[in-house]
Structures are given as structure tokens and as C-alpha cells.
N, C-alpha and C positions, 0 to 999 in steps of 0.2 A: 607427640606434641603436650609438653608439660604446660605450657603457658598460653594461654587464651590468644587467638591470633583472629581476628576476626575477618581480615581481610581475604585470608587462605579459606576459610570456612565457608565465606559468603559466595565467592567466586566459585568454588566448586558445585556448591548446592544449585545456584543459580544455571549453570549450564547444565548439570545433571537432571533437573526439573526440565527445563527446557528439551533436552533431548529426548527424555521420556515421555514428553507430552502429558506429564501429569495431572494437566490443569485444565485439558480440553474437556467440554461439556459433551457429551454423548446424546444423540436422539434417540439411540435405539435402548440405553439405559432405563431400566424399569422403576429404580427406587424412585422415593419423592423428590421430585425437581423445585430447586431452589435460586430463583433468576437475582442477582444481587448486583446491582448496576451503579454506577460513579456518574455524575454528570461528565459529560465530556469535555475536553478542555479545547480552548482557542488555542489552536500553535504558535506564538507568539516567538519571536527574534531571543527573547531572554530566556526562556526555558525556565521551570518550576524552581519554586523558594520553598523554603521549609513551609509554609503557610500553606501552600497547595498538598503538601505530604500528608496534610492530618486528616482529610478528607478519606485520601486512598490506604493510609492504613488502617482506619477505621472499618472501613468498608472490608479491607484484606482481612482482618480480624475475624469479621461474620461469617464472612467467605468458607475460612479454613475452618471454622466451628462449626458451619455447616456440612460440610465434608466430613470431620470427625463425628457429627451425629448420623454419618449416615446418607446424605443427601447427595443428590444428583447436580452440582453446580455450576448454573452458568454466570461467571463473570468476566463480560466481554469488556473491551475498549476501542475506541475509534477518535475520529479527529471531527471537529466542528470548524473546519477549514474554510467556508466561504467567509464572507461578511467584509464588514469595515473594518476592522482590527485586524484582519491580514494584509486587507489593503492597504491601509495607512501607513502599516509597518514597512511593507515593501515599497512604499512612494518614498517615504523616508528614507529608505537602505537603499535607493535608486537601484530595486532589483524586481523583477517581476513577480506579480504575487503569485504565479506556482512555481519558481524556481525558490522564492523565499518561504512558502510553504510546507514545500517537500523539506528542505534543509532543518526547519523549525521543528516538522515531525518526527525527524533521525535525531533530534538533541532532546526532545520528550520521550521519545520511545527507549532511547538508551537509559535516560534518569529514572522512568517507571519500571524496566529492568533491574535497575541497581534499587529501588525500593522492596525487590522479591514480591510482588502482588500476586497473586494467584490469577491472572490475567489470562483469558483465552485467544490467543493471536490469532489463532486460525481463523478467527470471525471478524477481524480487525474492519473498519468501516472507514472512508474518507469523503465526504461530505462536496469535496469539489472534483472526486474522481467521475467523469461520467456512466459509470456503470451503477454508482449509486443517485446522482441527479436525474437520470431516465428517471427513476421510481418519485422523485419529487415531482417531476414535471408528470408524470403518471397521475400524480396524487391531484396536482390541480385540474388535469382534465376531467378527472370521474366529478369533485368538485363544480367545475363547470357544468358538465352534463345535466347535474342535480340543480343549477340554478344557485350554488352554495358558494359561487365565484363569480364577479360580477364587474365591469367597469363603469366609471362616471364619473362626469366633474365635480370635485366638490372641495371646500377650503382644506387646507391639509398642512401638515406643520412642515415647515422647510428650514433646515440645517444650512446655515450661508456657509458655513467652512467646509461641511463634507459633501455639499451641492446635492443633497438629496434630500427626501421628505423621510417624515418619521412616523412610526404609529405614535398615537396617544401614548401606549404605554411606554415609549423611548423618549419622552420627555418629562425630565424633573425638574420641577420648580422653574418652570419655563426654560431650559436650557436642554442641549443636546446632551444626553446619557453618555456619550462616546468623547465628546471634546469639549463638553461645557459653554460650548456659543449659544447665545441668546437664539429662540428659533423665534420666526417671523411665520406669518399664514400666507398662504397662495391658494388659489382656485388654478386645480391641474385635474385634468381626466388620469385616473388613476384605478389599477386593479383592486379591489377587496375582497375577501373573505368573509362571511355570512355567518358570524360567530353568533350574533345577536338571536338567530334561530335558536339555539344551545343556551341562552340566557337562564332559564328556569332549571334546565336539565344540570348544568354547570354549577348551580346555587344547592338544588337539593340535595344531590348526590355527594356533596362534600360530606355530610353526616355520615355516608357508608365506609368514610376512610380514615385509616390509622396516620393521621398526619398532626404535627403540631398545631394547637389552637389559634397560635400568634399565625401562621401560614393561612390557615381556613379562613381569619378573618380578613387578613388580607384582600383576600377574594373575596368574601362576600361585599367588604366594601366597594372593589372595583365593579365587581357586576352591579351596585347598588341598586336592588329593588324595592319600588316604592308603589305603594296600594293608594290609588289615590281617583280621582274624578278627572275626564276629560272632559272638556267644556266647550262649545262653538259660540263663539262672538262675530256676529254678522257687522260687517262693514259698511258705513254709508258715507255718500258723499255731501258735502254742506251741512246737509241734514238730515233729519228722520225721513223727511217727505222724498228724498230722492237717494234712493239704494243703487249701489255699485252696478253698470252693467256687465263688469267683468265676472265669468262663469265662476272663479275663483273669489267670492265672495264672503267667505269666513275664514275667521282666524282660530286652528284649534290651541286649547291653551291646556296642561297639565295642572293639577293641583292636587296636594294630600289633605287642604282645607277649605275644602266644600261650604265648610259652617260660616267661613268669612264671606260669602260670594258679594252678601249686602254692601258689603265696605268696601266693594272694590270702584276703586273712582279716577283710575286710568290703566290703559294697557302698556307692555313695554315688549316691545319685539328686539332681539339680538340684530347687531348691523350685519348680520349676514342671514338672515330671517329670507327665505325666497319671496313671500309675501311683497315687501316694497317694491319689486322689479314690477310685480305686477299692477301695482296701481302708481305705477310713474307718471303716467299722464294726469292723476288727478291729485298728485301731490305737488302743492303750490312752488313750496320750498326745495324742489328735489335736488338743486344744486347744494344747499349747506347740506343736507341728508346725505349727498354722494360724499363729498367731503370728510364727515364725520364716518363714514363706512368705511373708506380709505386710512384714515389716522387708526382705524380700532385693530386692522389688519396688522400693524406692525407693533400690537402690545400683546403678552403674552395671554395666557389664561390665570396666572397667577396674577399676574398686576390686575388684569379686571376685575377680579373675585375680592381683590384686599379690601379689609375692611378700613384699612389707615387711607385709601384712596380718595379723593372727594369723586362725588358720583356726577357724571357728565351725560348731558342726553339730548335730543333735539325733537318738536314737536313735528308730528307729521301732518302741515297743515293743507287743510282741504277734504280730508278724512277722517270718519269716527269710529267707535265702534260701539255697538247695541249690549250691555250687560242684559244676558236672557232672564235673570230671575225678578227684574223690576223693571225691565225695558228702559233703562238710563242710557242715555248718551253721554260717552265719554270720551276723551282725548286719549291719542294713542302716540307713544315716543318711541323711537329708538333711543338705547342704552347700553353701554357697554359691560355693563356689571351684570348683564343677562348673556349666556353661554347658548350657541346654537344647540351645542352637543349634550346639551342637559333638557331632559323632558322634550316640547316641541319647537326651544328656542323662544317662545312666548311668553310670557307671565302677564297672571292678572293682579295688578296692584292693589295690594291693599295697605296702605300706610297706618293705620292703627295698630295693625299686628305682624308686621316684619319691618326691623330695623333698615333694611338697605333702601325699601320701600319708602320708609318714614323720612329718614335721610335725604333723598329724591325730593320727596314733595313738598318736604322744607323750603328745599332750593328754589323749587319752580312754583310755588303757591299755590300748587294744587291740594283739592279737598281731603282733609284726614276726617274719616267717617269711623266713630268705634261701633264695633256691633257685638263683643265678646266681652261681657261684662265680668271681672272677679266678683265682684260684692253684690251679684244680684241676689235676692230683689230688691233691694235698696234704690230708691227711685232717682238715685241723681249718679251716675257713672262718675269714676275721676277723670279730673282735667290731664290728658296723655303729656309728660314732658319728654316721654320716649314711647317706643313703640311697646303696647303689650303682647306677648307673644304665647302666654300660657293659655291653659282652657278656661271656661266659664262655662255662662249660660248667654243667650240670643237676645240680644235688644236691637231695638230699630230695624228687625230685619221679618216685617209683615207677619204671616200667619206662624211663623218659626219662633218668634218671641218665646224666651221661657225654658226655650230646649237646652239639654247639656250639648257643649262642642260635638261629643264623641253621634250621640244620636241625630245631631241636626246635619251634619256631614252626611249621613245616610238617607235623612228625609229630602235634603234640596238635592241630594242626586237622583234619588227617586224623582223626584219632582221635574229636574230637568230631563230626566229620558221619558216621562209622559209626553213632554214638551217636542220631543225630539232634537234636544238641544246639548245634549250630553249625556254619559254613562258612567258605570263602574269601569275604571280601567286600573292595567299596572304596567308602571314603567320602569325601565331598567337604564340605569346610569354608563353600562358598557355600550359600545359602539362596534360597528364593525369592522375588520382588523384589516387596516391598508397594509399592502404586501410589495407595491411597486417600489423599486427603487431606481434610483438613476445613476446608478452604478456599475462599474463593469464587473468586481471580481462576485458574481452570484449566478443562481440557475437560470438560463434563459428563459422567459416566460411562454409556453408554446401556442403561439397565438400568430395567425398570418389574416392580413386585411387585405382585400379587395375591394378592387372600385365596384365589380358586379354584384358578385355573392355577401359582400361585408366582412363581419368580424367570424374566421374560421378556425377552430381548435387544429392544430397539427395532428393527422391522423397517428394512433398509437404505435404501427410498424415504422413510422418515422422518429420516433424517438431512441435515443436523446438529439434535441436540438444541442447542438455543440458550443459551447462556448469558444469564441474564437482566438487564436493565441498570440497572432500576428497584428497587434493594435495598439494604439495609444489609448492608455488605461486612464491617464489623470482627469481629475472631475473638474468640468467646465459649463455645469450647470442643467446638462441634459445627458441623455444615456452615451458614452461612447462607441457602443454597439452600431451607432446612428451612422459613425463613420465608416464601418466595415461594409464596402460596397458588395462583398462575395457573403457575408451574412444576412444582410439585408435584403436584399433582392432573392425575390425566389417567385415559384408557381402556386396559384392557385390549386388546393387540394381538390376542389370541386368541378372548378369549370377548366383548369388548366391555364388560363392567364396570366400576367405577368402580375405578380402582387408584391408586398414587404410584409416583413415577421414586427412582428412587437420586439421593440426594444430595450425595454425595462426587464432589469433579473429581479429576482424574487427575493423577499426580506429574507435574512440567514436564520429568524426564527421558525421559517417552514422550513429548512432542511433539519432542524432538530424536532419540530415537531413529530416526528415518525420515526427518529432512529433506533428507539426502542425494540420497533417489530421487526427492522432489517436484521440486527444480530441473531434474531431466529431462524435465520437461512441467508445469511449473508452474500453468498456466491451465486445465489438465484438468479439467472438472464432471462427466464421465461416471465417470473410472477414477482410481486414487491418481498413475495414469502411463502413461503408451501404452508398451505391451510394448515395441515397438521402440527406440522412445525411450530405455527403461530400458537394454536391451539394447545401445543405439548409446552411450550415455554411460559406464555403470557398469561396473565399479567406479570407486572414484576414484584418481587417478592418485598424488595427493598430498594429504595430509592435514596442516595446520598449526596447532598449537593447543598449550596449556600441559601440562605433566605434571601438574597437578593434577589433570587428567579422566582421568587414567590407568583409574580403575576404575570410576567411577561411569558416564560419557557413554559413554566407549570401548566399557564390558564391557555393557552394555545395548545400544548401536545395532549392535555385533555380535551381539546374540540376535535381536532384533528381524529381523536381515536374515537368517539363519540359519534363523528359524523362518518368514518369508513364502517363504525359497526351498525350505525342506523341505516347505511346503504347495501350491509350484505357483504360488505366486503373482507370484515373480520371478523370472526368470533372468538372470543374468549372469557368474556366476562359478561352477566345479564345487564347491565348498564353501560359498557364498554369505557370503564374506568382503566386506566392504563398501570398507575403505581397502586399497589394495595396499602402498603407503608412508606412513609416518608421520613428521613432523619434530617434535620437542618444541621450543618456541624459549623461549629462556632471559628469567628475569627481566630488568625493569630496576629498579635498585635507587639509591634517594636518601638520602644519610648513612646509610648502611649498612642501611636497612629498606627494603622491597619498599613501593612506591607503594601509597598507601591514603588515602583523604580523611579518615579516622578518626587518620592517623597527621599528616598536615598536612603532607606531602611530594610532594605531587602539583605536576606540572610539566606545564602547559597547552601545545596546540602551537601555539593562535592564535597567541598572542604572538611566537614565533619566525619561525613561517609569515609575519607581517605583517613584520617586521625582517630576516629572513635567505630566505627563499621554501622554498616545498615541496622541491625539490630538493636543497637544503644541509641539511636536516632529515631527508628521506629518506637522504642521505649519512651522516650521522654516524650514524643507527640502525642501518646497516650496518657502519660503521667501528666503533663503540665496542668490539666485542670479537666471538669467537668466536659465531655464531649459537644455538648450543645452549648457552650459558653465561651466567649472569646476570653482569650486568655495572652498575659503578656511573653514575651520571649526571653527567658534569662539565658543568656549567651552561657555561663556557666552549669546551667541545670543539668546537660547531659554527663558531666561526669559521677553523678550519684547513680545513673544510669547503668553508666559501663563498670562501675564496682560493682554493684550490683551479678551483672552479667560474669564478671570474675569471680566473685563467689560462687555464682553458680556452677560455672566449670570447674574449678577446683573442688567443690564439695565432691562433684561425680567423678572427679579422677582421683578423688582421695579417700573417698566413704569404702566401708567394707561392705560387701553386698551380702546377706547373710539368708538362710533359706528359712526363717522364720518369717511367716505369712499372715501374722499378727495384725488386727486392723489399730491403727492409731489416731486419737481421737483429733488431733489437732489436725492429720492431715485430711481426715473425712469432712471435716468444718471448712477447712479450705477448698477442697472441690466444691460443699457446698456452695459457697459464697462466692467465688470464683466464676460457677455456671448459672447464678443469679446476675452477677454482676452484668456478665457479657449479656444474658437474655433481656437485662434493662438497660442496656447502651451506656454502661458506666465504667470502660476499659479502666480509667485512674483508681478507681478502687479496687478491682479486681488485681490491679500491679500492686497495689498495698498489700493485697490479703496475700500474695504471692512472697513479698521483699518478707512479711511478717515470718512465713511459714518458715524462709532460708534462716532466719533467726533464731528461731526454734532448731532446726536440725544441726547448726553449727556447733551447739552441744553433744554432738553425739555424733560418733565416727559408722555408725552400725544403721541399715537400712536393707529391710527386705525387696527383692526383684521387685513383687508385687507393688510397692508404694514407688518404689524407682521409676516402673514405668509410669504411671499414674499422674506423679509428680511431671515427668518428662512430658506428658500428653497437653497437661495443663498448661506448660510454657509454650507450645508449641504455635497457637495462634499470632501470641505475641512478638515470639520471636524465634522466625522458624528456620532460620539457618541453625543458629544456636540447637534446637533441641533436634533436629534431623542429625547433626553431628554427633550428637550424646548418643541418640536413637541406635545410629549404625554402630558407635565404638560398644556398646553393650550388646551386641550379637544378634543386632535385629537386620534382616535383608532388606524387607519391604520398607517401604517410606513411612515415615511415622503418620503420615498424613491417608494411610490408608488402615489406620487403628480407629478404635472406637474411644471414644469421649467417656472418661470416667463415670460413675454414677456413684454417689456418697449415699453410705450406710444411715438410713433413715432412721433404723430403731439408735444408732448409738447418738445420734445426733439430737432426736428427739425432745430428751429434757432438759437439756442445756439452754440454761438462763443467761439473756445478758443484760448490762443498763445502758439505757439509751440518756444521752444527755438531752434535756430540751432546750432550744436556745433562741433568744430573739437579739439578732443583732451581734451572732457570735457571743453573748451573754447567758450564762446557764441560770435558767428560770426553776428546774425542777429536773425531776428525772422517772423514766417508765421502766419499770421490771420485765421484762417478756421473752418470750421463746427465741432463741438466736434465728430462725427462721422466718421470723417477721415481714413483712413488706413495709413498703413507705406507707402506702394506704391504712395498713391496719395500725401503726403507729398512730398516724392523725386521727384515725376515729378512736383509740384510746386516752389520745390529750383531750378530744369532745365532751367524752365520758368522763374525765376529771374535773371536778366543778373548778377547784385552785387553778389550773393550769388553762383550763378552757374560758376563765374569766380574763385572764391576762391577754388572751391571742385572738377573742371573739370578734374586739371593734377595731383592730389593727387593719391597718392596707397593708395585704401580704404584696409584696413584688415578685419574689419568687422563693421559692422552699429546695434547700439543699438537705440531702438525704445520704449519710455516711454509713451502709448498711451496719448493724449490730450495733452503734456506736452514737449518733450524733443525729439530731434533726435542728436545723437551723433556721428559723423564719427572719428572713430579710425584709424588712419595710420601711415605710416611708418615711 
């Protein structure tokens, strides 16, 4: 074969690798393990497009590199098959979700084989298979036994189009993240997981993870830790003299600004606040209040919190609150700018020092009392045209006058504690995970309701609770499972009386919250996975996926792993963190937009592979730009990679192999650079170095077998089919992936110098001369020590830094 023929080569090696089970991870292998994991896909009807390929190709490069470095690699794949995406697609295509999903999986699996990825298909999982969701249900039972799963009536997010509730994390800018419909509020009895029990661990343990800072920040902000003060305001009827006879006669407030307590002139409750109904008989204008509550239910949190929207509210006539620090009687309002999901759902309103409270107080003629003065000790405080939200010193605050804000927060809280009216506390924005779904395509919740015994968990021996197949599954506002008599009606596991099953199914994110554990022992029918296999393979060494999963999937997976760890059901790390390193892959755009069917800008890999081959497409996916950044797809960009592969093929077919084993400086430096670029997740610059190497090699027709084999191995992670074919043609019987990654000669490269251009927004401002082995961190350190360059950069707002090893460092600034 003289001409490069990717189709023949790639089909040959894909069949051979699969037949020889080259990529099956061995539990008994004593080599160091390397668990490389891709976020498994939803099997949609459209199949994979080139944007999906990017993450799979990158993880494959890193898994193959680990193999060549002598690691026992686990790189599994499966299907996130339950949930709304699959069900909605099935309905749209007039198909049963099971039939539609299995067909989609067949398409996906064919395409993934086409990529030539080193997936261990012997561990394949499908979350909609009873052998998998049996353990999703087992997980639910373990949380239930330990009071980490519970059922309660609560205001929830309802998507009128999807006809189901949504977790807070699934509502984006007031609309359903799946269909874009405006979300409304409903009071429903639902199942929750108590993720809030783990808020502090989820927050502090982020510091132990090798994750992108952006992802950590998103999780930190979502958890939303605030240190402040809990304050109890007593409720009185008509006047201070007549206190409510209601046992629940206090309203608890959380604040981070206890220093402003003397300036509190009214109390605000969210429309959903439970105390409103407790005082129904005492509130004289309850009909007006109830109308306001009903109207608020139809507004999204985004609308309610908007700074553009005029503040509205209703005073609760007939009851008042007592400010505990000065015993003053203040009015109580409800207003929809206060949310039940933040703090306690009640706010001590200090209009002089909060913009929203200021606007509200102006509208309703409520006193505005300044208690934090920015120009203390001047005798006259400024007249407020707007709220002053900064720090200062206390005024008009009795014995606390003159204290600075920070000290006053401590002293006032201590005083409240002495009075029994408050204390120091910590608040989290995070709320418990709502897992109930009123849809068909999901794991049934394993609970039975008995009139005599009440709420009963399904015994473990009776798992799985199978999802019935012969059922009308289209959404209509309540779970379709209620229409299945054979599913609904059962007997109580305790007393044997007639009983009914829970008919809600679980959020699909429950399925994906533990799948990484199942890969350790995917065929186990007795346990979620064998303890020894869990300990061998977990935690995941590298997890590859998109930034869009930063809050939902990644937060839930961390919670479930930590919960199982705390319950001593799994044991693989001190803090139960499942993913040691995370890499967020950049998205692929076409015509300036993220690829999607709705935008009509999807590029299918099938035609490209047919014309150019898998290796060429793999190379372009890697070469298109930095792997962690979004990149624009260039329709003709793949031709350059294809020509490079032809050049590689021609070189190995035409070069003369000589016996000389003399080391070549260029080759040694390429080994060094390519190794460094792979380790630092820069496949695009690794390929640039390989391309430069072959430009150098074309000047000669001679190469030693020693150097030819080393270069062949360098190519293998990126272009596995071509590399394997060349390896065999040069007389090797075993797979190239059973060989060892080459090491460069450090002494040979040691004294080599490079000149690195220092750029700001692509314009060169100077150069740094240093060793060829220099890292980005070292280059930045050298720039700081260079007086002229440091002056140019130190005050800039740097958005990102692009480093091309040994060549350029470019600071992109605003």
C-alpha cells in the first residue's frame, strides 16, 4: 500500500483492537491505575456531531498516553438514558422511550467505535436498564434509612410544558433549562435529598480538587455561604401590650448586617413564608394578603429579584413585630422581592442601608433611619438621596455609637445572645435537592403507602421496582404511573394489607450522580459494586466534560459520593470526593453559535470520516484551538491535518532506516515538548510540534530505527490507527500501545535556549530568553522580575493568558 488509505487502515485496526480486547481494564493488574472518565451522553436521536467528538478525542489521547506510560487504564462508557430529553424525543417521534432510547444508543455506539476511542465496552452501563436502576433505588433507600431522603409539601418550580417539577438548579433565568418555558410556582408534596447537610463539606473540600477555578467559583456561589446573625422578632397583636397567643409567636431573620439593627424600621416576609398563615385570624386584611400571595406564585425568582421592577407589597394589618435591640414596634409587610429560598424568608428591612428596602420605604412612606455614618465623628450625617450600603461608624444606636461596622456586628450579636433573642450563625443559599418528577421515563421511587402503616420503604429484596412498559406515558400534569393498576396496587411489606406505590419517578440527575462507581464493577448483581474494586479504581483520576455541568451534575455527584462515604457504604478517599481532576472541554461553534439542531448548524462526523478518515478528524478536533476554550469550526480546516497525515505516511514509506542510533537534538526536543503539552492538556501545541518535526525530517531520507520508533509512539495517542499501521509495517508484532512512551535526553536539551515573545492582545511588547524546558508559571515569574515588562502588565485586567510553549505568552486584557 503506497498511498495513504485511512478507510482501510482504520477499519482494520478498530476490528483488531476490539477482537483482542486491548482496552479492557484488568482488576487483577497490579500496575498503577488510571481512571479516565467522560461525562456519559444522553442518547438523543440525532447522534453525535463534531462538537461532541472534541471531549471524547481529548480523553482518548490522555488515556492512550497513560497506557504508554505503563498505567492500567480504565476508560469506560455508558448511557445517561433516563429523563426528559429521551422522553420528549420519543414523544416527538411517536415512539416508546425504551424503543427510541435503545435505537439511539445503537447509533451512538457505532459512532463512538468510529472515533477509535479506547473505551472498555465490557463495563458498559445503561441507566434505564433495571440492572442499573435497581441500585439507583437502593441508593434512595439508604438515604431514606438515614434521614437524608424525605417527603414534604413545599413551593416548587413547575414547568407547564414538561408537566413536571424542576429542581432550583434546572431553572435558568426563570425558564425551564430543557424547553425554555416560563416556570411557575406550585405547592406540592415532593421527595427531597438533604444535600444541605453537606453544604460545608461541599464548600471546603473544593480546595482539595484539581479543578478549573471557574467551576469551583460557580459551585461556591451556588452553595452561597454567609456568616451572620440569627435574630428573633416577637410578633404582637394590635399593640405591644397584647402579645399573640399563638405558640409560634416569633419570626426568625438572618442578616449579615447586625450593625444596622437599630435602623430596622419594618419587617418583610416572602409571600410563601409559613408564619403568614399562622396569623391568619389576626391579620385584618387577610383577603388582600392572600391575593398578593397568589399573584406572586406566578412570578419567577428572576422577575421578583429584578432591580428594574417596581417594588410592591402589602402591610399585615393587625400584627406588628418588636425589634429586640430597642424594643420598638415595627410594621410587618409581605413583598415579593423577598424570596423564601434565601435565609429564613424574612428580612429585617433597614431602608437607610439597603437599596431595595430604601425604594420600598419611599413608596410606602416608611421611616428611614440612618445608623451607619460614613463621615463619623462629624455631628451631622448626610441627607440620604439613596441607601448608604458601605461601612462606617454607628450613630443613633444607643451604647453602640461610635463602633465601626465590623466591631458592632460582633457586639450587637453578643448582646442579642445574652438577651436570648439571637446568635451567631451561618447561612447557605443551597437548598435541598428536589428529586420527584411527574414523568414516566425515570427510576420509580421505591416507597409504598399503607393506610395502616403509613410510608414504607420497599424491601431491598424486592428491588428493582420495575417501570411498567405498557402504559400511556405522555405527560398530563401527574405521574403516568398512576394510570397503571398493576404498578400502583401492591401490598404493605409490613402488615400485608392493600397498599399503593409512589408514582413519581426520580430526577435523571440521581442516575448520573453515582454511575462512576458502577463502572468499577458493572456486572455485579449482589452489590452496587464490590468494595475492593471500588477501592482499586476510585476516585476518578481525570473527568472530562463541559462547564455547563458545573452546578447540576457535578454538585449532585459530589453530594452522593460524600453521603455514601459518610454512611460507610463506600471507601476510596478521606473526604469522599469522586473526581480528583476535572477538565472542562471548550465548545465547538459554527457561524458564531454553539452547534445545535435547532440552529441548523450541526456538522456530522460521518461524511468527514468517509472522505478524510477518523485520524484526520481526530487531529482537527485537537488542533482547532486550546482544548479548554470555545473554538469556531472551519469547514475546510481538516484538509491541512489530512495533508500532514499523508506526509507522515509518505515519510515512513520512503525513508531509509539506518543502523546509526545517534540521538537527534530536534527529535529529543520534540519528545520533551510533546510530553509536556500532553501533560498540560495542550494537544493543539503538541500537534504543532509534531508538524514542525516532520518539516525538519523531510530534509533527509535517513532515520535510525531508534528514532523512527520513538516518533511513531509520539504519534500514537493522536493518530492511533495510522501509528499502529506504521508500527506493524516496521516489523512489530505487538500493539504499539503495549510499548513505552519515550523519554527525552535531558542532558542533550539542557542548555538549549529559546526566545519567548511577551504579547498584550497579540502585540509583542518584549521578549524573554530562557531554557527550552521553561513552564508557563516560570515565564510569568520572570516577567514579574523584569521591571519594564512588569510595569506594562501589573495594572492590566487580564481575562486570560495564552502560552505557546517556548514561543509566545499572550496576555488578553479587557
